[in-house]
PDB file of N, CA, C and O in Angstrom:
ATOM      1  N   MET A   1     -34.738  -9.231   2.129  1.00  0.00           N
ATOM      2  CA  MET A   1     -33.344  -9.104   2.836  1.00  0.00           C
ATOM      3  C   MET A   1     -32.408 -10.079   2.496  1.00  0.00           C
ATOM      4  O   MET A   1     -32.645 -11.268   2.708  1.00  0.00           O
ATOM      5  N   ASN A   2     -31.105  -9.599   1.860  1.00  0.00           N
ATOM      6  CA  ASN A   2     -30.122 -10.750   1.450  1.00  0.00           C
ATOM      7  C   ASN A   2     -29.495 -11.108   2.693  1.00  0.00           C
ATOM      8  O   ASN A   2     -29.739 -10.594   3.785  1.00  0.00           O
ATOM      9  N   GLN A   3     -28.543 -12.168   2.414  1.00  0.00           N
ATOM     10  CA  GLN A   3     -27.419 -12.911   3.506  1.00  0.00           C
ATOM     11  C   GLN A   3     -26.226 -12.091   4.144  1.00  0.00           C
ATOM     12  O   GLN A   3     -25.704 -12.353   5.228  1.00  0.00           O
ATOM     13  N   HIS A   4     -25.842 -10.944   3.204  1.00  0.00           N
ATOM     14  CA  HIS A   4     -25.285  -9.796   4.002  1.00  0.00           C
ATOM     15  C   HIS A   4     -25.952  -8.931   5.263  1.00  0.00           C
ATOM     16  O   HIS A   4     -25.368  -8.543   6.275  1.00  0.00           O
ATOM     17  N   ASP A   5     -27.582  -8.715   4.839  1.00  0.00           N
ATOM     18  CA  ASP A   5     -28.252  -8.123   6.139  1.00  0.00           C
ATOM     19  C   ASP A   5     -28.607  -8.669   6.984  1.00  0.00           C
ATOM     20  O   ASP A   5     -29.398  -8.223   7.814  1.00  0.00           O
ATOM     21  N   GLU A   6     -28.075  -9.856   6.987  1.00  0.00           N
ATOM     22  CA  GLU A   6     -28.617 -10.667   8.388  1.00  0.00           C
ATOM     23  C   GLU A   6     -27.802 -10.737   9.597  1.00  0.00           C
ATOM     24  O   GLU A   6     -28.058 -11.577  10.460  1.00  0.00           O
ATOM     25  N   PHE A   7     -26.877  -9.944   9.711  1.00  0.00           N
ATOM     26  CA  PHE A   7     -25.922  -9.844  10.230  1.00  0.00           C
ATOM     27  C   PHE A   7     -25.136  -8.137  10.329  1.00  0.00           C
ATOM     28  O   PHE A   7     -25.099  -7.283   9.443  1.00  0.00           O
ATOM     29  N   GLN A   8     -24.641  -8.085  11.564  1.00  0.00           N
ATOM     30  CA  GLN A   8     -23.821  -6.369  11.581  1.00  0.00           C
ATOM     31  C   GLN A   8     -22.623  -6.750  10.932  1.00  0.00           C
ATOM     32  O   GLN A   8     -22.116  -7.815  11.284  1.00  0.00           O
ATOM     33  N   SER A   9     -22.029  -6.017   9.970  1.00  0.00           N
ATOM     34  CA  SER A   9     -20.735  -6.047   9.123  1.00  0.00           C
ATOM     35  C   SER A   9     -19.522  -5.319  10.492  1.00  0.00           C
ATOM     36  O   SER A   9     -19.770  -4.351  11.210  1.00  0.00           O
ATOM     37  N   PHE A  10     -18.730  -5.843  10.494  1.00  0.00           N
ATOM     38  CA  PHE A  10     -17.551  -5.377  11.117  1.00  0.00           C
ATOM     39  C   PHE A  10     -16.430  -4.673  10.787  1.00  0.00           C
ATOM     40  O   PHE A  10     -15.565  -4.167  11.502  1.00  0.00           O
ATOM     41  N   ALA A  11     -16.608  -4.722   9.257  1.00  0.00           N
ATOM     42  CA  ALA A  11     -15.315  -4.457   8.555  1.00  0.00           C
ATOM     43  C   ALA A  11     -14.808  -3.543   8.874  1.00  0.00           C
ATOM     44  O   ALA A  11     -13.632  -3.475   8.517  1.00  0.00           O
ATOM     45  N   ALA A  12     -15.361  -2.354   9.694  1.00  0.00           N
ATOM     46  CA  ALA A  12     -14.543  -0.793  10.477  1.00  0.00           C
ATOM     47  C   ALA A  12     -13.466  -1.596  10.912  1.00  0.00           C
ATOM     48  O   ALA A  12     -12.353  -1.430  10.414  1.00  0.00           O
ATOM     49  N   LEU A  13     -13.612  -2.211  11.542  1.00  0.00           N
ATOM     50  CA  LEU A  13     -12.550  -3.124  12.333  1.00  0.00           C
ATOM     51  C   LEU A  13     -11.423  -3.030  12.016  1.00  0.00           C
ATOM     52  O   LEU A  13     -10.536  -2.621  12.765  1.00  0.00           O
ATOM     53  N   ASN A  14     -11.208  -3.536  10.388  1.00  0.00           N
ATOM     54  CA  ASN A  14     -10.361  -3.384   9.832  1.00  0.00           C
ATOM     55  C   ASN A  14      -9.409  -2.062   9.106  1.00  0.00           C
ATOM     56  O   ASN A  14      -8.527  -2.177   8.255  1.00  0.00           O
ATOM     57  N   GLY A  15      -9.842  -1.000   9.656  1.00  0.00           N
ATOM     58  CA  GLY A  15      -9.535   0.353   8.876  1.00  0.00           C
ATOM     59  C   GLY A  15      -8.841   1.002  10.390  1.00  0.00           C
ATOM     60  O   GLY A  15      -8.567   0.628  11.530  1.00  0.00           O
ATOM     61  N   ASP A  16      -8.781   2.193   9.546  1.00  0.00           N
ATOM     62  CA  ASP A  16      -7.897   3.341  10.047  1.00  0.00           C
ATOM     63  C   ASP A  16      -9.085   3.787  11.232  1.00  0.00           C
ATOM     64  O   ASP A  16      -8.386   4.533  11.919  1.00  0.00           O
ATOM     65  N   ASN A  17     -10.102   3.790  11.726  1.00  0.00           N
ATOM     66  CA  ASN A  17     -11.211   4.323  12.467  1.00  0.00           C
ATOM     67  C   ASN A  17     -11.312   2.748  13.393  1.00  0.00           C
ATOM     68  O   ASN A  17     -12.094   2.954  14.320  1.00  0.00           O
ATOM     69  N   ARG A  18     -10.927   1.663  13.431  1.00  0.00           N
ATOM     70  CA  ARG A  18     -10.756   1.080  14.455  1.00  0.00           C
ATOM     71  C   ARG A  18     -11.066   0.473  15.893  1.00  0.00           C
ATOM     72  O   ARG A  18     -11.724  -0.458  16.358  1.00  0.00           O
ATOM     73  N   TYR A  19     -10.109   1.656  16.421  1.00  0.00           N
ATOM     74  CA  TYR A  19     -10.090   1.809  17.823  1.00  0.00           C
ATOM     75  C   TYR A  19     -11.748   2.657  18.457  1.00  0.00           C
ATOM     76  O   TYR A  19     -12.409   2.306  19.434  1.00  0.00           O
ATOM     77  N   ALA A  20     -11.973   3.567  17.706  1.00  0.00           N
ATOM     78  CA  ALA A  20     -13.028   3.878  17.979  1.00  0.00           C
ATOM     79  C   ALA A  20     -14.186   2.940  17.925  1.00  0.00           C
ATOM     80  O   ALA A  20     -14.701   2.646  19.004  1.00  0.00           O
ATOM     81  N   VAL A  21     -14.688   2.412  16.798  1.00  0.00           N
ATOM     82  CA  VAL A  21     -15.276   1.451  16.645  1.00  0.00           C
ATOM     83  C   VAL A  21     -15.421   0.029  17.716  1.00  0.00           C
ATOM     84  O   VAL A  21     -16.512  -0.508  17.904  1.00  0.00           O
ATOM     85  N   ALA A  22     -14.391  -0.361  18.233  1.00  0.00           N
ATOM     86  CA  ALA A  22     -14.147  -1.014  19.541  1.00  0.00           C
ATOM     87  C   ALA A  22     -14.495  -0.540  20.680  1.00  0.00           C
ATOM     88  O   ALA A  22     -14.718  -1.317  21.609  1.00  0.00           O
ATOM     89  N   ASN A  23     -14.598   0.697  20.823  1.00  0.00           N
ATOM     90  CA  ASN A  23     -14.868   1.750  22.098  1.00  0.00           C
ATOM     91  C   ASN A  23     -16.326   1.477  22.286  1.00  0.00           C
ATOM     92  O   ASN A  23     -16.833   0.976  23.289  1.00  0.00           O
ATOM     93  N   GLN A  24     -17.044   1.935  21.014  1.00  0.00           N
ATOM     94  CA  GLN A  24     -18.547   2.090  20.665  1.00  0.00           C
ATOM     95  C   GLN A  24     -18.842   0.598  20.900  1.00  0.00           C
ATOM     96  O   GLN A  24     -19.639   0.561  21.838  1.00  0.00           O
ATOM     97  N   LEU A  25     -18.549  -0.718  20.455  1.00  0.00           N
ATOM     98  CA  LEU A  25     -18.599  -2.289  20.893  1.00  0.00           C
ATOM     99  C   LEU A  25     -18.564  -2.198  22.289  1.00  0.00           C
ATOM    100  O   LEU A  25     -19.569  -2.183  23.000  1.00  0.00           O
ATOM    101  N   ALA A  26     -17.389  -2.138  22.686  1.00  0.00           N
ATOM    102  CA  ALA A  26     -17.157  -2.347  24.310  1.00  0.00           C
ATOM    103  C   ALA A  26     -17.946  -1.966  24.838  1.00  0.00           C
ATOM    104  O   ALA A  26     -18.546  -2.940  25.294  1.00  0.00           O
ATOM    105  N   LYS A  27     -18.532  -0.874  25.196  1.00  0.00           N
ATOM    106  CA  LYS A  27     -19.464   0.087  26.054  1.00  0.00           C
ATOM    107  C   LYS A  27     -21.016  -0.766  25.513  1.00  0.00           C
ATOM    108  O   LYS A  27     -21.952  -1.046  26.262  1.00  0.00           O
ATOM    109  N   GLN A  28     -20.960  -0.975  24.428  1.00  0.00           N
ATOM    110  CA  GLN A  28     -22.266  -1.871  23.975  1.00  0.00           C
ATOM    111  C   GLN A  28     -22.615  -3.132  24.671  1.00  0.00           C
ATOM    112  O   GLN A  28     -23.739  -3.435  25.071  1.00  0.00           O
ATOM    113  N   TYR A  29     -21.299  -3.987  24.794  1.00  0.00           N
ATOM    114  CA  TYR A  29     -20.970  -5.340  25.441  1.00  0.00           C
ATOM    115  C   TYR A  29     -20.751  -5.876  26.812  1.00  0.00           C
ATOM    116  O   TYR A  29     -20.886  -6.979  27.342  1.00  0.00           O
ATOM    117  N   GLY A  30     -20.236  -4.309  27.317  1.00  0.00           N
ATOM    118  CA  GLY A  30     -19.717  -4.617  28.555  1.00  0.00           C
ATOM    119  C   GLY A  30     -18.212  -4.983  28.596  1.00  0.00           C
ATOM    120  O   GLY A  30     -17.587  -5.743  29.335  1.00  0.00           O
ATOM    121  N   MET A  31     -17.966  -4.473  27.924  1.00  0.00           N
ATOM    122  CA  MET A  31     -15.913  -5.022  27.762  1.00  0.00           C
ATOM    123  C   MET A  31     -15.339  -4.123  27.487  1.00  0.00           C
ATOM    124  O   MET A  31     -15.917  -3.060  27.263  1.00  0.00           O
ATOM    125  N   ASP A  32     -13.954  -4.259  27.408  1.00  0.00           N
ATOM    126  CA  ASP A  32     -12.889  -3.262  27.720  1.00  0.00           C
ATOM    127  C   ASP A  32     -12.657  -3.197  25.734  1.00  0.00           C
ATOM    128  O   ASP A  32     -13.098  -4.174  25.129  1.00  0.00           O
ATOM    129  N   ALA A  33     -12.127  -2.296  25.068  1.00  0.00           N
ATOM    130  CA  ALA A  33     -11.987  -2.059  23.721  1.00  0.00           C
ATOM    131  C   ALA A  33     -10.698  -3.269  23.307  1.00  0.00           C
ATOM    132  O   ALA A  33     -10.869  -4.117  22.431  1.00  0.00           O
ATOM    133  N   SER A  34      -9.394  -3.138  24.138  1.00  0.00           N
ATOM    134  CA  SER A  34      -8.824  -4.206  23.694  1.00  0.00           C
ATOM    135  C   SER A  34      -9.402  -5.740  23.817  1.00  0.00           C
ATOM    136  O   SER A  34      -8.924  -6.612  23.092  1.00  0.00           O
ATOM    137  N   GLN A  35     -10.309  -6.002  24.634  1.00  0.00           N
ATOM    138  CA  GLN A  35     -10.560  -7.234  24.489  1.00  0.00           C
ATOM    139  C   GLN A  35     -11.569  -7.512  23.358  1.00  0.00           C
ATOM    140  O   GLN A  35     -11.735  -8.697  23.068  1.00  0.00           O
ATOM    141  N   ILE A  36     -12.368  -6.440  22.579  1.00  0.00           N
ATOM    142  CA  ILE A  36     -13.178  -6.332  21.382  1.00  0.00           C
ATOM    143  C   ILE A  36     -11.963  -6.409  19.912  1.00  0.00           C
ATOM    144  O   ILE A  36     -12.114  -7.175  18.960  1.00  0.00           O
ATOM    145  N   LEU A  37     -11.082  -5.656  20.028  1.00  0.00           N
ATOM    146  CA  LEU A  37      -9.668  -5.983  19.037  1.00  0.00           C
ATOM    147  C   LEU A  37      -9.138  -7.226  19.395  1.00  0.00           C
ATOM    148  O   LEU A  37      -9.357  -8.055  18.512  1.00  0.00           O
ATOM    149  N   PHE A  38      -8.560  -7.647  20.298  1.00  0.00           N
ATOM    150  CA  PHE A  38      -8.265  -9.062  20.450  1.00  0.00           C
ATOM    151  C   PHE A  38      -9.173  -9.976  19.802  1.00  0.00           C
ATOM    152  O   PHE A  38      -8.922 -10.754  18.881  1.00  0.00           O
ATOM    153  N   ALA A  39     -10.188  -9.792  20.365  1.00  0.00           N
ATOM    154  CA  ALA A  39     -11.487 -11.228  19.792  1.00  0.00           C
ATOM    155  C   ALA A  39     -11.347 -11.413  18.509  1.00  0.00           C
ATOM    156  O   ALA A  39     -11.019 -12.418  17.880  1.00  0.00           O
ATOM    157  N   TYR A  40     -11.770  -9.806  17.997  1.00  0.00           N
ATOM    158  CA  TYR A  40     -11.504  -9.905  16.274  1.00  0.00           C
ATOM    159  C   TYR A  40     -10.537 -10.149  15.736  1.00  0.00           C
ATOM    160  O   TYR A  40     -10.506 -10.160  14.505  1.00  0.00           O
ATOM    161  N   LEU A  41      -9.482 -10.411  16.464  1.00  0.00           N
ATOM    162  CA  LEU A  41      -8.168 -10.160  15.462  1.00  0.00           C
ATOM    163  C   LEU A  41      -8.223 -12.115  15.527  1.00  0.00           C
ATOM    164  O   LEU A  41      -7.975 -12.925  14.634  1.00  0.00           O
ATOM    165  N   LYS A  42      -8.574 -12.292  16.709  1.00  0.00           N
ATOM    166  CA  LYS A  42      -9.007 -13.938  16.835  1.00  0.00           C
ATOM    167  C   LYS A  42      -9.527 -14.569  16.453  1.00  0.00           C
ATOM    168  O   LYS A  42      -9.311 -15.769  16.624  1.00  0.00           O
ATOM    169  N   VAL A  43     -10.540 -14.088  15.695  1.00  0.00           N
ATOM    170  CA  VAL A  43     -11.636 -14.650  14.745  1.00  0.00           C
ATOM    171  C   VAL A  43     -11.171 -14.241  12.980  1.00  0.00           C
ATOM    172  O   VAL A  43     -11.387 -15.029  12.059  1.00  0.00           O
ATOM    173  N   ALA A  44     -10.623 -13.100  12.822  1.00  0.00           N
ATOM    174  CA  ALA A  44     -10.150 -13.072  11.640  1.00  0.00           C
ATOM    175  C   ALA A  44      -8.472 -13.346  10.906  1.00  0.00           C
ATOM    176  O   ALA A  44      -7.917 -13.101   9.834  1.00  0.00           O
ATOM    177  N   ALA A  45      -8.119 -14.001  12.228  1.00  0.00           N
ATOM    178  CA  ALA A  45      -6.532 -14.378  11.341  1.00  0.00           C
ATOM    179  C   ALA A  45      -6.688 -15.506  11.238  1.00  0.00           C
ATOM    180  O   ALA A  45      -5.627 -15.682  10.640  1.00  0.00           O
ATOM    181  N   PRO A  46      -7.326 -17.014  11.330  1.00  0.00           N
ATOM    182  CA  PRO A  46      -7.488 -18.136  10.658  1.00  0.00           C
ATOM    183  C   PRO A  46      -8.477 -17.997   9.327  1.00  0.00           C
ATOM    184  O   PRO A  46      -8.395 -18.897   8.491  1.00  0.00           O
ATOM    185  N   ILE A  47      -9.251 -17.089   9.138  1.00  0.00           N
ATOM    186  CA  ILE A  47     -10.115 -16.540   7.885  1.00  0.00           C
ATOM    187  C   ILE A  47      -9.151 -16.242   6.859  1.00  0.00           C
ATOM    188  O   ILE A  47      -9.036 -16.751   5.744  1.00  0.00           O
ATOM    189  N   LEU A  48      -8.468 -15.322   7.419  1.00  0.00           N
ATOM    190  CA  LEU A  48      -7.398 -14.324   6.368  1.00  0.00           C
ATOM    191  C   LEU A  48      -6.155 -14.952   5.938  1.00  0.00           C
ATOM    192  O   LEU A  48      -5.470 -14.819   4.924  1.00  0.00           O
ATOM    193  N   ASN A  49      -6.009 -15.962   7.402  1.00  0.00           N
ATOM    194  CA  ASN A  49      -4.585 -16.659   7.026  1.00  0.00           C
ATOM    195  C   ASN A  49      -4.715 -17.680   5.357  1.00  0.00           C
ATOM    196  O   ASN A  49      -3.755 -18.258   4.848  1.00  0.00           O
ATOM    197  N   GLN A  50      -5.834 -17.663   4.909  1.00  0.00           N
ATOM    198  CA  GLN A  50      -6.045 -18.813   3.917  1.00  0.00           C
ATOM    199  C   GLN A  50      -6.125 -18.103   2.913  1.00  0.00           C
ATOM    200  O   GLN A  50      -6.579 -18.714   1.946  1.00  0.00           O
ATOM    201  N   GLN A  51      -5.864 -17.020   2.726  1.00  0.00           N
ATOM    202  CA  GLN A  51      -6.129 -15.862   1.273  1.00  0.00           C
ATOM    203  C   GLN A  51      -4.267 -15.730   0.810  1.00  0.00           C
ATOM    204  O   GLN A  51      -3.394 -16.341   1.427  1.00  0.00           O
ATOM    205  N   LYS A  52      -4.066 -15.048  -0.068  1.00  0.00           N
ATOM    206  CA  LYS A  52      -2.724 -14.558  -0.807  1.00  0.00           C
ATOM    207  C   LYS A  52      -2.717 -13.456  -0.889  1.00  0.00           C
ATOM    208  O   LYS A  52      -1.635 -12.888  -0.737  1.00  0.00           O
ATOM    209  N   SER A  53      -4.000 -12.618  -1.183  1.00  0.00           N
ATOM    210  CA  SER A  53      -4.128 -11.058  -1.011  1.00  0.00           C
ATOM    211  C   SER A  53      -4.036 -10.591  -0.021  1.00  0.00           C
ATOM    212  O   SER A  53      -3.908 -11.217   1.031  1.00  0.00           O
ATOM    213  N   GLN A  54      -4.085  -9.270  -0.150  1.00  0.00           N
ATOM    214  CA  GLN A  54      -4.224  -8.316   1.126  1.00  0.00           C
ATOM    215  C   GLN A  54      -5.552  -7.599   1.342  1.00  0.00           C
ATOM    216  O   GLN A  54      -5.825  -6.881   2.304  1.00  0.00           O
ATOM    217  N   GLN A  55      -6.388  -7.916   0.241  1.00  0.00           N
ATOM    218  CA  GLN A  55      -7.559  -7.005   0.153  1.00  0.00           C
ATOM    219  C   GLN A  55      -8.462  -8.359   0.979  1.00  0.00           C
ATOM    220  O   GLN A  55      -8.183  -9.557   0.941  1.00  0.00           O
ATOM    221  N   VAL A  56      -9.656  -7.651   1.735  1.00  0.00           N
ATOM    222  CA  VAL A  56     -10.618  -8.837   2.592  1.00  0.00           C
ATOM    223  C   VAL A  56     -11.821  -9.216   1.594  1.00  0.00           C
ATOM    224  O   VAL A  56     -12.413  -8.162   1.361  1.00  0.00           O
ATOM    225  N   THR A  57     -12.264  -9.991   1.094  1.00  0.00           N
ATOM    226  CA  THR A  57     -13.015 -10.342  -0.151  1.00  0.00           C
ATOM    227  C   THR A  57     -14.301 -10.495   0.831  1.00  0.00           C
ATOM    228  O   THR A  57     -14.126 -10.876   1.988  1.00  0.00           O
ATOM    229  N   GLU A  58     -15.702 -10.164   0.299  1.00  0.00           N
ATOM    230  CA  GLU A  58     -16.746 -10.114   1.064  1.00  0.00           C
ATOM    231  C   GLU A  58     -17.185 -11.002   1.416  1.00  0.00           C
ATOM    232  O   GLU A  58     -18.026 -10.940   2.313  1.00  0.00           O
ATOM    233  N   ARG A  59     -16.798 -12.228   0.852  1.00  0.00           N
ATOM    234  CA  ARG A  59     -17.113 -13.765   1.200  1.00  0.00           C
ATOM    235  C   ARG A  59     -16.461 -13.889   2.776  1.00  0.00           C
ATOM    236  O   ARG A  59     -16.961 -14.538   3.694  1.00  0.00           O
ATOM    237  N   GLN A  60     -15.354 -13.179   2.823  1.00  0.00           N
ATOM    238  CA  GLN A  60     -14.432 -13.472   3.965  1.00  0.00           C
ATOM    239  C   GLN A  60     -14.828 -13.107   5.290  1.00  0.00           C
ATOM    240  O   GLN A  60     -14.752 -13.604   6.413  1.00  0.00           O
ATOM    241  N   GLN A  61     -15.544 -11.451   4.460  1.00  0.00           N
ATOM    242  CA  GLN A  61     -15.984 -10.596   5.839  1.00  0.00           C
ATOM    243  C   GLN A  61     -16.765 -11.302   6.480  1.00  0.00           C
ATOM    244  O   GLN A  61     -16.736 -11.504   7.694  1.00  0.00           O
ATOM    245  N   ARG A  62     -17.915 -11.948   5.285  1.00  0.00           N
ATOM    246  CA  ARG A  62     -18.844 -12.116   6.296  1.00  0.00           C
ATOM    247  C   ARG A  62     -19.117 -13.334   7.141  1.00  0.00           C
ATOM    248  O   ARG A  62     -20.073 -13.475   7.903  1.00  0.00           O
ATOM    249  N   GLN A  63     -17.743 -14.556   6.806  1.00  0.00           N
ATOM    250  CA  GLN A  63     -17.299 -15.481   7.607  1.00  0.00           C
ATOM    251  C   GLN A  63     -17.048 -14.904   9.141  1.00  0.00           C
ATOM    252  O   GLN A  63     -17.458 -15.375  10.203  1.00  0.00           O
ATOM    253  N   ILE A  64     -15.960 -13.321   8.819  1.00  0.00           N
ATOM    254  CA  ILE A  64     -15.768 -13.137  10.037  1.00  0.00           C
ATOM    255  C   ILE A  64     -16.788 -12.355  10.816  1.00  0.00           C
ATOM    256  O   ILE A  64     -16.707 -12.244  12.039  1.00  0.00           O
ATOM    257  N   ASP A  65     -17.803 -11.782  10.060  1.00  0.00           N
ATOM    258  CA  ASP A  65     -19.057 -11.009  10.835  1.00  0.00           C
ATOM    259  C   ASP A  65     -19.944 -12.433  11.375  1.00  0.00           C
ATOM    260  O   ASP A  65     -20.825 -12.433  12.235  1.00  0.00           O
ATOM    261  N   GLN A  66     -19.592 -13.246  10.846  1.00  0.00           N
ATOM    262  CA  GLN A  66     -20.824 -14.273  11.204  1.00  0.00           C
ATOM    263  C   GLN A  66     -20.251 -14.798  12.741  1.00  0.00           C
ATOM    264  O   GLN A  66     -20.915 -15.164  13.711  1.00  0.00           O
ATOM    265  N   VAL A  67     -18.704 -14.688  12.574  1.00  0.00           N
ATOM    266  CA  VAL A  67     -18.102 -15.775  14.017  1.00  0.00           C
ATOM    267  C   VAL A  67     -18.024 -14.094  15.183  1.00  0.00           C
ATOM    268  O   VAL A  67     -18.137 -14.070  16.408  1.00  0.00           O
ATOM    269  N   PHE A  68     -17.848 -13.149  14.440  1.00  0.00           N
ATOM    270  CA  PHE A  68     -17.449 -12.147  15.704  1.00  0.00           C
ATOM    271  C   PHE A  68     -19.452 -12.107  15.910  1.00  0.00           C
ATOM    272  O   PHE A  68     -19.963 -12.914  16.686  1.00  0.00           O
ATOM    273  N   THR A  69     -19.840 -11.669  15.570  1.00  0.00           N
ATOM    274  CA  THR A  69     -21.506 -11.658  15.983  1.00  0.00           C
ATOM    275  C   THR A  69     -21.640 -12.753  16.960  1.00  0.00           C
ATOM    276  O   THR A  69     -22.135 -12.539  18.066  1.00  0.00           O
ATOM    277  N   ALA A  70     -21.186 -14.019  16.571  1.00  0.00           N
ATOM    278  CA  ALA A  70     -21.401 -15.294  17.884  1.00  0.00           C
ATOM    279  C   ALA A  70     -20.519 -15.115  19.202  1.00  0.00           C
ATOM    280  O   ALA A  70     -20.769 -15.748  20.229  1.00  0.00           O
ATOM    281  N   PHE A  71     -19.548 -14.274  19.102  1.00  0.00           N
ATOM    282  CA  PHE A  71     -18.796 -14.211  19.955  1.00  0.00           C
ATOM    283  C   PHE A  71     -19.280 -13.071  21.176  1.00  0.00           C
ATOM    284  O   PHE A  71     -19.301 -13.046  22.406  1.00  0.00           O
ATOM    285  N   LEU A  72     -19.657 -12.136  20.022  1.00  0.00           N
ATOM    286  CA  LEU A  72     -20.323 -10.689  20.952  1.00  0.00           C
ATOM    287  C   LEU A  72     -21.633 -11.445  21.368  1.00  0.00           C
ATOM    288  O   LEU A  72     -21.854 -11.090  22.526  1.00  0.00           O
ATOM    289  N   THR A  73     -22.331 -12.076  21.076  1.00  0.00           N
ATOM    290  CA  THR A  73     -23.703 -12.600  21.606  1.00  0.00           C
ATOM    291  C   THR A  73     -23.797 -13.692  22.604  1.00  0.00           C
ATOM    292  O   THR A  73     -24.696 -13.949  23.404  1.00  0.00           O
ATOM    293  N   GLY A  74     -22.626 -14.294  22.367  1.00  0.00           N
ATOM    294  CA  GLY A  74     -22.012 -15.302  23.483  1.00  0.00           C
ATOM    295  C   GLY A  74     -21.837 -14.522  25.106  1.00  0.00           C
ATOM    296  O   GLY A  74     -22.222 -14.763  26.250  1.00  0.00           O
ATOM    297  N   THR A  75     -21.046 -13.502  24.437  1.00  0.00           N
ATOM    298  CA  THR A  75     -20.571 -12.913  26.152  1.00  0.00           C
ATOM    299  C   THR A  75     -21.287 -12.161  26.777  1.00  0.00           C
ATOM    300  O   THR A  75     -21.004 -11.647  27.859  1.00  0.00           O
ATOM    301  N   GLN A  76     -22.496 -11.993  26.028  1.00  0.00           N
ATOM    302  CA  GLN A  76     -24.103 -11.328  26.771  1.00  0.00           C
ATOM    303  C   GLN A  76     -24.515 -12.517  27.161  1.00  0.00           C
ATOM    304  O   GLN A  76     -24.700 -12.277  28.354  1.00  0.00           O
ATOM    305  N   THR A  77     -24.827 -13.761  27.002  1.00  0.00           N
ATOM    306  CA  THR A  77     -25.254 -15.113  27.425  1.00  0.00           C
ATOM    307  C   THR A  77     -24.643 -15.510  28.150  1.00  0.00           C
ATOM    308  O   THR A  77     -25.150 -16.115  29.094  1.00  0.00           O
ATOM    309  N   GLY A  78     -23.263 -15.353  28.040  1.00  0.00           N
ATOM    310  CA  GLY A  78     -22.280 -16.437  29.184  1.00  0.00           C
ATOM    311  C   GLY A  78     -21.722 -17.576  28.427  1.00  0.00           C
ATOM    312  O   GLY A  78     -21.195 -18.472  29.086  1.00  0.00           O
ATOM    313  N   ASP A  79     -21.758 -17.669  27.199  1.00  0.00           N
ATOM    314  CA  ASP A  79     -21.602 -19.175  26.338  1.00  0.00           C
ATOM    315  C   ASP A  79     -20.817 -18.486  25.489  1.00  0.00           C
ATOM    316  O   ASP A  79     -21.074 -18.741  24.313  1.00  0.00           O
ATOM    317  N   GLU A  80     -19.785 -17.553  25.693  1.00  0.00           N
ATOM    318  CA  GLU A  80     -18.424 -17.133  25.181  1.00  0.00           C
ATOM    319  C   GLU A  80     -17.616 -18.161  24.730  1.00  0.00           C
ATOM    320  O   GLU A  80     -17.269 -19.072  25.482  1.00  0.00           O
ATOM    321  N   PRO A  81     -17.243 -18.089  23.413  1.00  0.00           N
ATOM    322  CA  PRO A  81     -16.321 -19.487  23.130  1.00  0.00           C
ATOM    323  C   PRO A  81     -14.776 -19.416  23.599  1.00  0.00           C
ATOM    324  O   PRO A  81     -14.035 -20.385  23.432  1.00  0.00           O
TER     325      PRO A  81
END
């Protein structure tokens, strides 16, 4: 298993299908889709603000995925940041 397989990628939240993915995650984590989208944006913005291009690199997506996974699992345990 490589490092990228250790967590789920949420890269689909960057694309045109983001609302459908947010709805699916919202159901899974007992949240509203708008909460999912807002939280993802809040996690991704500081990481993406460090770049000059508009393309998300694999390294950046891994960082976003790790932080967002921690957010989602924290909502289930009550340890939400």
